[in-house]
C-alpha positions in Angstrom: 188.4 86.2 -95.3 187.5 89.9 -95.5 188.9 91.8 -92.5 188.1 95.0 -90.6 189.7 97.2 -93.3 187.2 95.8 -95.8 189.6 96.3 -98.7 189.0 92.9 -100.4 188.8 89.1 -100.1 191.8 87.0 -99.2 191.4 83.4 -100.4 193.7 80.5 -99.6 193.6 77.0 -101.1 195.1 74.6 -98.4 195.6 70.9 -98.4 195.4 69.5 -94.8 196.6 66.0 -93.7 194.4 63.1 -93.0 193.5 62.6 -89.4 193.3 65.2 -86.6 196.8 66.7 -86.7 197.1 70.0 -88.7 200.7 69.5 -89.7 202.1 69.1 -92.3 199.8 71.4 -94.4 200.5 72.9 -97.8 199.3 76.2 -99.2 198.5 75.4 -102.8 197.5 78.9 -103.9 196.6 82.3 -102.5 194.7 85.1 -104.2 193.6 88.6 -103.2 190.4 90.0 -104.7 190.4 93.8 -104.0 187.1 95.7 -103.5 186.3 98.8 -105.5 186.5 101.9 -103.4 182.8 102.3 -103.7 182.1 98.9 -102.2 184.6 99.4 -99.4 182.9 102.7 -98.6 179.4 101.1 -98.5 180.7 98.5 -96.0 182.3 101.1 -93.8 179.1 103.2 -93.9 177.0 100.3 -92.9 179.4 99.3 -90.1 179.4 102.9 -88.8 175.6 103.1 -88.7 175.6 105.8 -91.3 173.0 104.4 -93.8 170.5 106.8 -95.0 167.4 107.0 -92.9 165.2 104.0 -93.4 167.9 102.2 -95.6 169.9 100.3 -93.0 168.2 96.9 -93.5 168.1 97.3 -97.3 171.8 98.1 -97.3 172.5 95.2 -95.1 170.6 92.7 -97.2 172.1 94.0 -100.5 175.6 93.8 -99.2 175.0 90.3 -97.8 174.2 89.2 -101.4 176.9 91.2 -103.1 179.7 90.0 -100.8 178.5 86.5 -101.1 179.1 86.9 -104.9 182.6 88.3 -104.2 183.5 85.4 -101.9 182.3 82.8 -104.4 184.3 84.6 -107.1 187.4 84.5 -104.9 186.9 80.8 -104.2 186.6 80.0 -107.9 189.7 82.1 -108.6 192.0 80.6 -106.0 191.0 77.0 -107.0 191.8 77.9 -110.6 195.1 79.4 -109.5 196.0 76.2 -107.7 195.0 74.0 -110.6 192.2 72.3 -108.6 188.7 71.7 -110.0 186.0 73.0 -107.6 184.5 69.5 -107.7 187.7 68.3 -105.9 187.4 70.9 -103.1 186.0 69.4 -99.9 184.7 72.6 -98.5 184.8 76.4 -98.5 185.2 78.1 -95.1 184.0 81.7 -95.1 184.6 84.1 -92.3 182.4 86.7 -94.0 182.6 90.4 -93.5 182.1 91.8 -90.0 179.7 94.7 -89.9 178.9 94.6 -86.2 180.8 93.1 -83.2 179.3 93.7 -79.7 180.5 91.0 -77.3 179.0 93.0 -74.4 175.7 92.2 -76.0 176.8 88.6 -76.9 176.3 89.7 -80.5 178.3 89.7 -83.7 177.3 89.9 -87.4 179.2 88.7 -90.4 177.7 89.0 -93.9 178.4 87.4 -97.3 175.6 84.8 -97.7 177.1 81.3 -97.5 174.1 79.8 -99.3 174.9 81.9 -102.3 178.6 80.8 -102.1 177.5 77.1 -102.0 175.0 77.7 -104.9 177.5 79.5 -107.1 180.4 77.0 -106.5 178.5 73.8 -105.8 180.9 73.3 -102.8 179.8 72.7 -99.2 180.3 76.0 -97.3 181.1 76.5 -93.6 180.4 79.9 -92.2 179.2 81.9 -89.1 182.1 80.8 -86.9 181.9 83.5 -84.2 178.3 83.1 -83.0 178.9 79.7 -81.3 181.8 81.1 -79.3 179.7 84.0 -78.1 176.9 81.5 -77.2 179.4 79.7 -75.0 180.3 82.9 -73.1 183.2 84.0 -75.3 184.0 87.2 -77.1 183.7 85.6 -80.5 187.3 86.7 -81.1 190.1 86.3 -81.7 189.8 83.0 -83.6 192.9 83.1 -85.7 195.1 82.0 -82.7 193.8 78.5 -83.2 195.8 78.5 -86.5 198.7 80.4 -85.0 199.2 77.7 -82.5 198.9 75.0 -85.1 201.4 76.6 -87.5 203.9 78.6 -85.4 204.2 77.1 -81.9 207.8 76.0 -81.2 209.3 73.8 -78.6 212.4 76.0 -78.0 211.4 79.6 -78.7 208.6 81.8 -77.2 206.9 83.7 -80.0 204.5 86.6 -80.3 202.3 86.6 -83.4 201.2 90.2 -84.1 198.4 90.6 -86.7 198.1 94.1 -88.0 194.9 94.2 -89.9 192.3 96.9 -89.2 192.7 96.0 -85.6 195.9 94.9 -84.0 195.9 91.6 -82.1 198.5 89.4 -80.5 198.9 85.7 -79.9 201.4 84.6 -77.2 203.0 81.1 -77.9 205.4 80.3 -75.0 208.1 77.7 -75.8 206.7 74.2 -75.6 203.1 75.5 -75.1 200.0 73.4 -75.3 196.7 74.8 -76.4 195.8 75.7 -72.9 198.9 77.9 -72.6 198.2 80.2 -75.5 196.9 83.7 -74.8 195.5 86.0 -77.5 193.5 89.2 -77.6 192.9 92.5 -79.5 195.2 95.3 -78.4 193.8 98.3 -80.2 193.6 99.9 -83.7 196.1 99.4 -86.5 195.1 100.0 -90.1 191.5 101.0 -89.2 192.7 104.4 -88.1 195.7 104.7 -90.4 193.7 104.0 -93.5 190.8 106.1 -92.2 193.0 109.1 -91.7 194.4 108.8 -95.2 190.9 108.5 -96.8 189.5 111.4 -94.8 192.5 113.7 -95.4 192.5 113.0 -99.2 188.7 113.0 -99.5 188.8 109.4 -100.6 191.4 110.0 -103.3 193.8 107.7 -101.4 193.1 104.6 -99.4 196.3 103.7 -97.6 199.7 105.0 -96.6 201.6 102.7 -99.0 204.6 101.1 -97.3 204.2 103.5 -94.4 206.0 106.2 -96.4 204.0 109.1 -95.0 204.5 107.9 -91.4 208.2 107.5 -91.9 208.3 111.1 -93.1 206.3 112.4 -90.2 207.3 113.5 -86.7 205.8 111.9 -83.5 203.6 114.1 -81.3 204.3 112.9 -77.8 201.4 114.8 -76.3 198.9 113.4 -78.7 200.4 109.9 -78.2 199.8 110.1 -74.5 196.2 111.2 -75.1 195.6 108.2 -77.4 197.2 105.8 -74.9 194.8 107.0 -72.2 192.3 104.4 -73.4 190.1 102.1 -71.3 190.3 99.3 -73.9 194.1 99.2 -73.7 194.0 99.0 -69.9 191.3 96.2 -69.9 192.7 92.7 -69.3 192.0 89.8 -71.7 190.0 88.2 -73.0 188.9 91.2 -75.1 188.1 92.1 -78.7 187.1 95.2 -80.6 186.5 96.6 -84.1 185.4 99.5 -86.2 182.5 100.3 -83.8 185.2 101.7 -81.5 188.1 102.6 -83.9 186.3 103.4 -87.2 185.3 106.3 -89.5 184.0 108.6 -86.8 187.3 108.4 -84.8 189.4 109.0 -88.0 187.3 112.0 -88.9 187.6 113.5 -85.4 191.4 113.0 -85.4 191.8 114.7 -88.8 189.5 117.6 -87.8 191.5 118.2 -84.6 194.8 117.9 -86.4 193.8 120.4 -89.0 192.5 122.9 -86.4 196.0 122.9 -85.0 197.6 123.4 -88.4 199.5 120.1 -88.3 200.7 118.0 -91.2 199.0 114.7 -92.1 202.3 112.7 -92.0 202.8 113.7 -88.3 199.4 112.3 -87.5 200.3 109.0 -89.3 203.6 108.8 -87.4 201.8 109.3 -84.1 199.2 106.6 -84.9 201.9 104.2 -85.8 203.6 104.9 -82.5 200.2 104.4 -80.8 199.8 100.9 -82.4 203.3 99.8 -81.6 203.1 101.0 -78.0 199.8 99.2 -77.5 201.4 96.0 -78.6 204.4 96.5 -76.4 202.3 97.3 -73.4 200.2 94.3 -74.0 203.3 92.1 -73.8 204.4 93.9 -70.6 201.1 94.1 -68.8 199.4 90.9 -69.7 202.0 88.5 -71.1 205.6 87.5 -69.9 207.2 90.9 -70.8 208.9 92.1 -73.9 212.2 90.6 -72.9 210.7 87.1 -72.9 209.8 87.3 -76.6 212.3 85.4 -78.8 210.5 86.0 -82.1 207.9 88.5 -83.3 206.0 87.2 -86.4 204.0 89.9 -88.1 200.9 89.4 -90.3 198.2 91.4 -91.9 198.6 94.5 -94.1 200.7 96.1 -91.4 203.5 93.7 -92.3 204.0 95.8 -95.4 204.2 99.0 -93.5 207.8 100.0 -93.0 207.0 102.4 -90.2 205.1 99.7 -88.2 207.9 97.1 -88.7 210.6 99.5 -87.7 208.6 100.5 -84.6 208.1 96.9 -83.5 211.8 96.2 -83.9 212.5 99.1 -81.5 209.8 97.9 -79.1 211.2 94.4 -79.0 215.0 94.9 -79.3 215.9 91.4 -78.0 213.6 89.6 -80.5 213.7 88.8 -84.2 210.9 90.9 -85.9 209.9 89.4 -89.2 206.9 88.8 -91.4 205.0 85.5 -91.1 206.5 84.5 -94.4 209.7 83.8 -92.6 207.9 81.0 -90.8 206.4 79.6 -94.1 203.1 81.4 -94.2 202.6 84.5 -96.4 201.3 87.3 -94.2 198.3 88.1 -96.3 197.3 84.5 -96.5 197.4 83.8 -92.8 193.8 84.6 -91.8 192.3 82.9 -94.8 194.3 79.8 -93.9 193.1 80.1 -90.3 189.5 79.8 -91.4 190.4 77.0 -93.8 191.7 75.0 -90.8 188.6 75.9 -88.8 186.3 74.8 -91.6 188.3 71.5 -91.9 187.9 70.8 -88.2 184.2 71.6 -88.4 183.7 68.9 -91.0 185.7 66.5 -88.8 183.7 67.4 -85.7 186.8 68.7 -83.9 187.1 71.8 -81.7 188.3 74.8 -83.7 189.0 77.6 -81.3 190.9 78.3 -78.1 188.5 79.0 -75.2 191.2 80.7 -73.1 191.7 83.2 -75.8 188.1 84.1 -76.4 186.8 83.5 -72.8 184.4 80.8 -73.9 183.3 78.3 -71.1 184.4 75.3 -73.1 185.9 74.1 -76.4 183.2 73.9 -79.1 182.9 73.1 -82.7 182.2 76.4 -84.4 180.5 77.0 -87.7 177.4 76.2 -89.6 177.3 74.0 -92.7 175.5 74.8 -96.0 175.6 71.7 -98.2 176.9 71.9 -101.7 175.2 70.4 -104.7 
C-alpha cells in the first residue's frame, strides 16, 4: 500500500485462515519502504497536474514502472522479514499509488505495474481494486472498512475507526454490527495539508511535523478554522471520497502564502490545520453517525496516530471514549491498510466479495481486483 501522502510503501505479510472467515489472522511481518524525497515530489507533481508541458504521459508511464519496482522490492523485503520464501506466498495484493481519483467521472487511477510485480517476484499479483467498485456505481473508496469490520467489530462496544493518512476517513462499527450496518467515508484532509505546509514552508527541507511538535507549540486561529470548515465536501453526506485533487499541493501553497502575508508563524497554521482535521471528524460523527456520545472507542490508524497534536485533539473531541492507536486492538497502525488489501486480495482469489457497498455507494457486493498470474 502507498497512500495519499506518497511517502513510501507499507508491506504486510499476513496468514489468513482456511475457509471464508477472516479471523483468526496473524501478522507475520511488517515493513515500511520510504520513498526518497525526489520520488515523492514526482508523484505529487503528477497527481497535481504539474508535469512539464508535453511530459504528463511520459511521467505517468515512467512512474508506473518505477513504483512497480518499489512494490516488488517491498514484497521481497517483507517476506524475508517474516522468514517466508516467496515461493510459499499465495499472492501479493497491491493497491498501487493513486494519482487521480474522480468518482464524479466514475474514474480512478492507481499506478505501480502489477505485471512487473508478478514478474520480479514470481508471485500471482492482485491489483486495481477500485475500478470495479466504480463500475458498480460506487465511489471506489473507502475500501479499508472491509478490513476494519473483519478485525475490529465488537459485540458489546460501538467503535469509530479513524484513519489519518493523507486524507482522514472514518469507519463506524456499531456494537453487534453486521456488514450492512457499517458506515464509512472520507471526512476531509489530514496529513495531505499538514505535510504540504511543512514542505512548502521549508522549501522541501522538511517533509513532516514529526510527532506534531510544531502544532503543539502553535496557537489556534479561530477565524481561519471557521473559514476552513466552510467546506462543501464536509457538508456533503456519505458515501463520499476525496484526495489530493482537492486537498493537495496547490491548497498547501495557498495556505502558506496567505499566512505569510499576514505575518503569522508556521506553527500556528499547523495547530489550526490539526483543529480542522479533528473538528471534521467530530462533525462527521455528529452529522452522519450516531453522535460523539455514542462512541465507546476511537481507534486511530495511519501516520496521524503518531501525531501527538491530532491524538490530543481527538481525545478532547470524544471525551466519553477511549482514544488509542490501532495497535491497542492488535493491529499496528501503519500496517492496517496493507493488511486490508491483503484480505481483499485473499478474498479475490476465493471469489468472495471484498468491499462494503453501503460504504462506497456501489449497487451490489462485487469481487474487486484483477489477477496477474505468477510464474
